N, C-alpha and C positions, 0 to 999 in steps of 0.2 A: 396364469400365468407367468409364466419367467422371470422372475427377479435378478437385472440387473447386475453386471458384476464393475463393484467399481474398482479400477485397483490401487495398491498402495503406492503411493510416494509419502518423502521425506524430501525436507532437503534443512542446513545452516547457511546459513551468508548475514549476512547487511539489513538494514532499511531506515529506509526514515518517511515522513509528508513534511508538506505544507497546507495550511489551507485560508481562507475569508479570516476570522476566528482574530484576535489578537490574541499576543501572549501574556495567560492560559487558555488551551480551546478549552471548552466547556460541554461539549459536548463526548468528552472522554471519559464524561459520569450519568450522561442518556439522559439531560438538560441545552435547550433550544440551542442555538447558535448564536453569533453576535450581530444579524446580520440577518436578512428573510432567508440566504440559501449558504449551505454551506457549498463550498468551490474548491475543491480539493486534489491533492492527487498525490500518487506511494508512490514509490516503487522500493524495487529489493535485485538483491545481487546473492546471489549461486553460488561462496564460493564451491561443497559441492553438494549432491543430489541426485536423487533418483525417484525414477515413477513405469514403476513397474520393473522392465529392465530398462527403459531411456534415462541415458545416462544425461543428467544438466545442471553435471561443475560448465562454470565460468557462469553464465547465462542470465538478461538479465529482465527481467519484468518490469512493467505498470500500469498501472491505472487511477484514473481522471474522472471523478464525477461532482456531479451536479446534484447539490438532496434539499428538502424543503429543510427548513428552522430545527424543525425536531426533523434525523435522520433517524428515530426508529420509525416514520411517519410512513416510508418508503419512498413510492415512485420515481425514485435513482435515472439517472440521465445519463451511461457510468460510460466510456469506453478504451479496452484494450491497448498495450504495448506492450508485442513480444519481440528478444532483442531479434536481429536479421542474423545469426550470426544463426539462429538455431536450424537447423536440419526438417521434416516437411514432419516428422515422431515429431520433433521435442519442444515443437511450437501449437501437436497438439495438446501434450497436455499439459504447456502452460497456458496451451485454450484452456481444458480443462482448472486446471488446477486452480483457479483469478476466476475465475468468471466465478466456482462454488460448484460444479456439475462433481470434482473432484471429491469432494465432503470436504473430512477437518475445517478451520475455522477459518476457510473464505465462504463457505455452508450456509453457515448466517444472511452471508449479505446477499445472497442471491435471490434470497425471497424479498427483497429488500428493491433487489433493479425494476422500475416500472420498461424503461426501453433503453435497450445495449445497441449503441450509435454503430461499430466495428470494433472488430480486431485484425488488430493492423503491423504489417510486424513489420523495424524502422529499424536506422543504423543508432544503438544506444551508448551512449561514458558514463558507465557510475566512476565515479571519486570520492576514492574517505581518503581524508590528509589532516588526520590529526580530529580536534573537535569542530571540521562542517563535512558534511557529503554535497556531492554536486552528480546530477542527473541531466543528459546534454542532451532530445531527439532532434535535433538540426529542422526546421521549420515548424515544429510542431510545441516541445517542452523546453525551457530551462528555470531550472529549478535549483536551489543551493542552501543551505542553510549551517546556521553553526551556534553554538552552542552560548545556551545568553549568560552573562557573570554570575557569580553567585557571591560572598560574601568574603572564601575562601577561596580562592584563586586556583588554588588546586585540584580545587574540587566542581564537578561536575553537578550540574545543577537538578535533579533526573525524580520523574515521577516512580511511584510504587505503588502493586496493587492498589493501583486502577481497575473498578467491572471491570472492561477487556482488557486488561491484561489475557487474560487464559487463553485466548482465544484469538487475536494477535501470535501467538508465539515468543514475550521474549515481557521479564522487565524485569530492574527496572529502565526504563524509557531517556530517554538526555531531556532535558527540555532546553529548542532552538530558535531564534526565528529565521525568518526569512534573509536571504542575504541580499537576493531576487527569485523571483516564481512570476513565470511570463506564459501563458499554455491561448494559444489559439490553434482547435483544427475543427471541425464539424459546423456548427455552430453557435460554439462557444466561443469565448475569449475571456480574461482577467492577467489583471495585473496583481500580485499577493504578498509584491513583494513590502518586505516589513512583517510580515506579518512571524503569526506561530505555528510552529513544527517541532519538530521531535524525532529521535532518530537510534538506536537498538542490533545490538546480536542479536539475531531472529534464530531461531529455531521453529520449523511448523510442518505436522505428519496428515495425514489421513486414509483411510474413508471413518473414521469414525464422524456420528452423529453431534452433531453443537447440542443438540437436542435431553443428549445423553452427559453435559454434561452441568447443566442448567443445575 
């Protein structure tokens, strides 16, 4: 049987996320979430990137998921949102990257998905303002996080060398709290305002196998 060729890809940009755990989220260490499920949204802005010959510069995409208390148990319910400005080739590239089909750091998540609710193009506004990150997907998601304050106000509180840092393509990442985080789509809805968050510059690529770096 012929082996399916996987297209190489790479991007650099910015990333942030927020979930319903209290600050700081225990899931990054592989321990159970604070509540019975982890309700999480993750967003990426691509400054420069390519999927094969397809340019991805300036595009955004996001993943929302409801997972078991221990995320590694799998059976995630997940949806993908892709910037409406993407053309057909770009949408397919981002779908393959975000779903894990294209390999790289997202591939580990692919094995955990129980139900993929859909892949939806939508207007997306991604904003970076000093120590805040904000994503708006009208009618679906409003999420903004702000860095928590440390003992020295001029230094961000960061998480360095956590167990999943290599998978996600960044280290360190800044620990944040959600100024607002409201989601409603498909049969899922939540309000995680005041809960945990992270942001960081990001660089990711594929199609290396996650198994090759364990």
